[in-house]
C-alpha positions in Angstrom: -10.6 22.4 -17.4 -8.4 25.5 -17.8 -5.5 23.3 -17.3 -6.0 21.5 -20.9 -6.1 24.9 -22.4 -3.1 26.7 -23.5 -1.8 29.0 -20.9 -1.9 32.7 -21.4 1.6 32.9 -20.1 4.3 30.8 -18.2 6.6 32.1 -16.3 10.4 31.1 -16.4 9.9 29.1 -13.2 7.2 27.1 -14.9 4.4 28.8 -13.3 1.1 28.5 -15.7 -1.3 31.6 -15.8 -4.6 31.6 -17.0 -6.5 34.9 -17.3 -10.3 35.6 -18.5 -11.0 39.1 -19.1 -14.8 40.1 -18.1 -15.3 43.8 -18.2 -18.7 43.2 -16.2 -16.8 41.8 -13.4 -16.6 44.3 -10.2 -13.5 42.8 -9.3 -11.4 40.0 -9.5 -11.2 36.3 -8.6 -7.9 34.9 -7.9 -6.8 31.2 -7.4 -3.3 29.4 -6.9 -3.6 25.4 -7.6 -0.8 23.6 -5.9 -0.9 20.1 -7.8 -0.8 17.0 -5.9 1.1 13.7 -6.5 -1.6 11.3 -5.1 -2.2 8.1 -6.6 -5.7 6.0 -6.1 -3.8 3.6 -3.8 -2.7 6.6 -1.3 -5.3 9.5 -2.0 -6.7 9.3 1.4 -3.1 9.7 3.2 -2.1 12.6 0.7 -5.1 14.0 1.2 -4.3 14.3 5.3 -1.0 15.4 4.3 -2.6 18.3 1.8 -4.9 19.5 4.6 -2.0 20.0 7.1 0.3 21.8 4.1 -3.0 24.1 3.6 -3.2 24.7 7.2 0.3 25.5 8.0 1.9 27.1 5.5 3.0 30.7 6.2 4.7 33.6 4.7 8.4 33.4 6.5 8.7 37.6 6.5 6.5 38.5 9.6 6.4 42.1 8.8 5.1 41.3 5.2 2.5 38.9 6.5 1.3 41.6 8.8 1.1 44.2 6.2 -0.8 41.6 4.1 -3.1 40.9 6.7 -4.0 44.4 7.6 -4.6 45.2 4.2 -6.8 42.2 3.5 -4.9 41.0 0.2 -3.7 37.4 1.7 -5.7 34.3 0.3 -8.5 33.0 2.6 -10.4 30.9 0.6 -8.3 27.6 0.9 -9.7 24.3 -0.2 -8.1 20.7 0.2 -8.8 17.8 -1.9 -6.6 14.9 -2.6 -5.3 16.1 -6.1 -5.1 19.7 -5.5 -4.6 22.6 -2.8 -6.5 25.8 -3.8 -5.7 29.2 -2.2 -8.6 31.5 -3.2 -9.1 35.3 -3.1 -11.9 37.5 -4.2 -10.7 41.1 -4.7 -12.8 44.2 -5.0 -10.4 47.0 -5.7 -8.1 46.8 -8.6 -5.5 48.9 -6.6 -4.9 46.3 -4.5 -4.1 43.8 -7.3 -0.5 44.4 -7.5 0.1 44.0 -3.5 -2.2 40.5 -3.7 -0.2 39.1 -6.6 3.0 39.5 -4.5 1.4 38.3 -1.3 1.0 35.2 -3.5 4.3 35.0 -4.8 6.0 35.9 -1.2 4.0 33.3 0.4 5.3 30.5 -1.9 8.7 31.8 -2.6 9.5 32.2 1.2 7.4 29.6 3.1 7.5 27.9 6.6 5.6 26.1 8.9 6.0 27.6 12.4 2.6 26.3 13.7 2.5 23.0 12.1 1.9 20.9 15.5 -1.0 23.4 16.7 -2.6 23.2 13.3 -3.0 19.3 13.8 -5.5 20.2 16.6 -7.0 22.7 14.5 -7.9 20.0 11.7 -9.0 17.5 14.6 -11.4 20.0 15.6 -12.6 20.6 11.8 -13.1 16.7 11.6 -15.3 16.3 14.9 -17.5 19.3 13.7 -17.8 17.8 10.1 -18.6 14.3 11.7 -21.5 15.5 13.8 -22.8 18.8 12.0 -21.6 18.2 8.3 -22.6 16.4 5.3 -20.5 13.5 4.4 -21.6 13.4 1.1 -18.6 15.2 -0.1 -16.6 11.8 0.5 -17.6 10.5 -2.7 -14.0 11.3 -3.9 -13.1 8.4 -1.5 -16.1 6.2 -1.2 -18.9 4.4 -2.9 -18.8 2.8 -6.5 -20.3 4.7 -9.6 -24.2 3.3 -8.3 -23.4 5.2 -5.3 -23.0 8.7 -6.5 -25.2 11.2 -8.3 -24.1 14.6 -9.9 -25.4 18.0 -10.0 -24.6 19.3 -13.3 -24.6 23.3 -12.8 -22.8 22.9 -9.3 -20.2 20.4 -11.0 -20.6 18.5 -8.0 -20.6 14.6 -7.5 -21.7 13.3 -4.2 -22.7 10.3 -2.2 -26.3 9.4 -2.6 -28.4 9.8 0.8 -29.1 6.1 1.2 -25.5 5.2 1.1 -24.5 7.7 3.5 -27.3 6.6 5.7 -26.2 3.0 5.4 -22.6 3.3 6.1 -22.6 6.5 8.3 -21.5 4.4 11.1 -19.1 1.8 9.3 -17.3 3.2 6.3 -17.7 7.0 6.6 -16.8 6.8 10.5 -13.9 4.8 9.7 -12.7 7.4 7.0 -13.2 9.8 9.5 -10.9 7.9 12.1 -8.3 7.7 9.6 -8.1 11.2 9.1 -7.7 12.4 12.5 -5.2 9.5 13.1 -3.4 10.3 10.1 -3.2 14.0 11.0 -1.9 13.1 14.5 0.5 10.4 13.5 2.4 11.9 10.0 5.6 12.6 11.0 6.7 16.6 10.5 9.7 16.0 8.5 7.6 14.0 6.0 4.9 16.7 6.0 7.6 19.3 5.2 9.4 17.2 2.4 6.1 16.6 0.7 5.1 20.3 0.9 8.6 20.9 -1.1 7.7 18.4 -3.3 4.4 19.9 -4.1 4.7 23.5 -3.8 7.0 24.4 -6.6 6.0 26.6 -9.4 6.5 24.0 -11.9 3.8 22.2 -10.2 1.4 25.5 -9.9 -1.4 27.1 -11.9 -2.7 30.4 -11.4 -6.0 31.0 -12.7 -7.6 34.6 -12.5 -10.6 36.5 -13.8 -11.5 40.2 -13.5 -12.1 43.2 -15.3 -8.4 44.6 -16.5 -7.5 44.1 -20.1 -5.3 40.8 -20.3 -2.3 42.4 -21.4 -2.2 44.7 -18.4 -2.9 41.8 -16.0 -0.3 39.4 -17.6 2.3 42.6 -17.2 1.5 42.7 -13.7 2.2 39.2 -13.2 5.6 39.2 -14.6 6.5 42.0 -12.3 5.3 40.4 -9.3 7.2 38.1 -6.7 5.2 35.2 -8.4 8.5 34.8 -10.6 10.5 34.0 -7.4 8.7 30.8 -6.6 11.3 28.2 -6.6 10.7 24.8 -8.5 9.3 21.5 -6.9 11.9 19.1 -5.4 12.1 15.8 -6.6 11.8 13.7 -3.0 8.6 12.3 -2.2 8.5 10.8 1.3 5.0 9.2 0.2 6.0 7.7 -3.3 5.4 3.8 -2.0 3.0 4.6 0.6 -0.6 3.0 0.0 -3.5 3.8 2.2 -3.7 0.4 3.6 -0.1 0.4 5.0 -0.8 3.6 6.5 -3.8 2.4 8.0 -2.0 -0.6 9.5 0.9 1.4 10.7 -1.3 4.0 12.6 -0.1 4.0 16.3 -3.1 6.4 17.3 -6.7 4.8 17.7 -8.6 7.8 18.2 -12.3 7.4 18.0 -13.8 10.6 16.2 -17.1 9.6 18.2 -15.6 10.2 21.5 -15.2 13.7 21.0 -19.1 15.2 21.1 -18.9 18.9 19.8 -20.4 21.9 21.8 -22.0 24.9 20.0 -21.6 28.4 21.2 -24.0 31.4 20.5 -23.0 35.0 21.5 -25.8 37.6 20.4 -25.7 41.1 21.0 -29.1 42.1 19.0 -29.2 45.2 17.9 -32.1 47.1 15.6 -29.6 49.1 13.7 -28.1 47.0 10.7 -25.1 49.6 10.3 -24.3 49.4 14.0 -24.6 45.7 13.8 -22.1 45.7 11.2 -19.8 47.9 12.9 -20.0 45.7 16.2 -19.1 42.6 14.0 -16.1 44.0 12.1 -14.7 45.5 15.6 -15.2 42.2 17.4 -13.6 40.3 14.7 -10.6 42.2 14.6 -10.1 42.3 18.1 -10.8 39.0 19.1 -9.3 37.0 16.2 -6.0 37.4 17.3 -6.8 35.8 20.7 -8.8 33.0 18.6 -5.8 32.1 16.3 -5.8 28.8 14.7 -2.6 28.3 15.8 -3.2 28.3 19.5 -3.0 24.5 20.7 -6.6 24.8 21.7 -8.1 25.0 18.2 -11.3 26.9 17.4 -14.1 27.2 14.5 -15.6 30.7 15.1 -17.6 32.8 12.7 -18.3 36.5 13.3 -22.0 37.9 12.4 -23.9 41.0 12.8 -26.0 39.0 15.2 -23.1 38.0 17.2 -20.6 35.0 17.3 -21.0 31.4 16.5 -18.1 28.8 17.6 -17.8 25.1 17.8 -15.4 23.0 19.8 -15.3 19.6 21.3 -16.7 19.3 24.6 -13.4 18.4 26.6 -12.7 22.0 25.8 -16.0 23.8 26.5 -15.0 25.6 29.4 -11.8 26.6 27.7 -14.0 28.0 25.0 -16.4 29.9 27.1 -13.6 31.5 29.1 -11.8 32.5 26.1 -14.8 34.0 24.4 -15.7 36.2 27.8 -12.5 37.4 28.2 -11.3 38.4 24.9 -14.6 40.2 24.3 -14.4 42.2 27.6 -10.8 43.1 26.9 -11.9 44.5 23.5 -14.1 46.9 25.1 -12.0 47.4 28.4 -9.5 50.6 28.2 -11.0 50.8 24.6 -8.2 51.6 22.2 -7.5 51.5 18.3 -4.5 52.1 16.5 -4.6 54.2 13.3 -3.9 51.0 11.4 -7.0 49.0 13.1 -9.0 52.2 12.3 -7.8 52.2 8.5 -8.8 48.6 8.6 -12.5 48.8 10.0 -13.1 51.7 7.6 -12.0 49.8 4.8 -14.1 46.8 5.7 -17.2 48.5 6.4 -16.5 51.2 3.4 -17.2 53.9 6.0 -14.3 56.5 5.7 -16.1 59.0 8.1 -16.5 56.5 10.8 -15.1 57.9 13.9 -13.2 56.1 17.1 -16.1 57.4 19.5 -18.9 55.8 17.6 -17.2 52.6 17.2 -16.5 52.5 21.1 -20.2 53.4 22.0 -21.4 50.6 19.7 -19.0 48.5 20.9 -19.8 48.8 24.8 -23.5 48.7 24.3 -23.0 45.2 22.2 -20.8 44.1 25.3 -23.4 45.1 27.8 -26.1 43.4 25.7 -24.2 40.6 24.6 -25.5 36.8 25.9 -24.0 33.5 25.8 -25.8 30.1 25.2 -24.1 26.8 25.0 -25.7 24.1 23.0 -29.2 26.0 23.3 -29.0 26.6 27.2 -30.3 29.4 29.2 -28.8 32.7 28.1 -26.1 34.0 30.4 -24.8 37.7 30.4 -21.4 37.9 28.9 -20.8 41.0 31.1 -21.8 39.0 34.5 -19.5 36.0 33.1 -16.7 38.6 32.6 -17.2 39.9 36.4 -17.1 36.5 37.6 -14.2 35.8 35.5 -12.5 38.5 37.5 -13.4 37.4 40.7 -12.3 34.0 40.4 -8.7 35.0 39.0 -8.3 37.2 41.7 -8.9 34.6 44.1 -6.7 32.2 42.5 -4.0 34.5 42.2 -4.4 35.1 46.2 -4.4 31.4 46.7 -1.2 30.9 44.4 0.7 33.9 46.5 -0.1 32.5 49.8 1.0 29.3 48.6 4.4 30.7 47.6 4.7 32.8 50.5 7.5 31.6 52.9 6.1 30.3 56.3 6.9 32.6 59.4 7.2 31.4 62.8 4.0 31.9 64.7 4.7 34.4 67.8 2.8 34.0 70.9 2.9 36.1 74.1 4.0 34.1 77.1 2.7 35.0 80.9 5.8 34.5 82.7 4.2 34.1 86.0 2.3 31.1 84.6 5.5 29.4 83.8 7.0 30.0 87.4 3.8 28.6 88.8 4.4 25.5 86.5 7.6 25.1 87.7 7.1 25.1 91.2 4.1 22.8 90.8 6.7 20.4 89.3 9.1 20.9 92.1 6.6 20.4 94.9 6.1 16.8 93.1 
């Protein structure tokens, strides 16, 4: 472990920095580890807390956050465990190294959690998907005795044996998943924030990097970066004396993860040209991701590929996901436009400096016309037809709403005066 070695640099705020110089490397690998304070007695509830922190932590300065997102320097390879949270980033260009270091520093010197409540929903969706479509062998850190585990040395992995997983998948393993979704729902917001301040401090962090830059040059960049501005950890730990047993017994939520089946969505827009397929992928990813943001209360798990879009969500939100995918894809090509910043982002991601707006428009429009949707391997449906039906439905709903809100007008009928006189005379004759 790098933490057992002597750091190459310790910043005045206590942040430990390790760097491995590798002249043959094509770029840089950057990892910021936030230490945890879990004990054997409470590592499951601490894992749930770490998971929410990993999902929720945001840079407070929105303008800087947008710039870092546009420049693609924000850490995106984030992994939670009970004993640390890892914020990773692979970087291909040394020209962006200084900005990336400042991004790390800015995030953790001035962070907030504006979407914490929405992120609880994201985590819920992740666990439902992991329970049904994942391999629970990774629960080796929480379940099983030594005889129930095996190691893959070349990958430094310890996993649950298949026979243990098969025997306990509907008992111990299911209970673990249930606890996680219920901890995620029940944990108090103020406790999560307090614990984040307790662990997200420079003196509780380790920055590990490798790349083709000379070590002294790299360390000089670190010393000039905003990594030096990260505050130290606060002492108060709201979970200091809480055990997993106590947390389990005090759960107010009793959700059962097996009650939430997951639906799989596949949007395909086949192309015989690999280059055009990559352009379509990056265009739709750029245009649709904002509308599919994890912060929204109806969370998603989505992946953009040259073949199309894959998404998973609990079956209760199936209709919502279909409408969202269809409308976002349709809106991406309707009234087509790309800002200068968006164009620069696409050219950078695709490494195509000469890529034109017209080319992107033609490729994305063609992909939209060819796109088809399948839910749980059902019959393919045309995205463009679904988009048209959405428009028709929305217009009908709008008309119905307008009619409902419109004030009632008194009905006017034409009256035949002669008939009234005849009726009056008839009454008098009686």
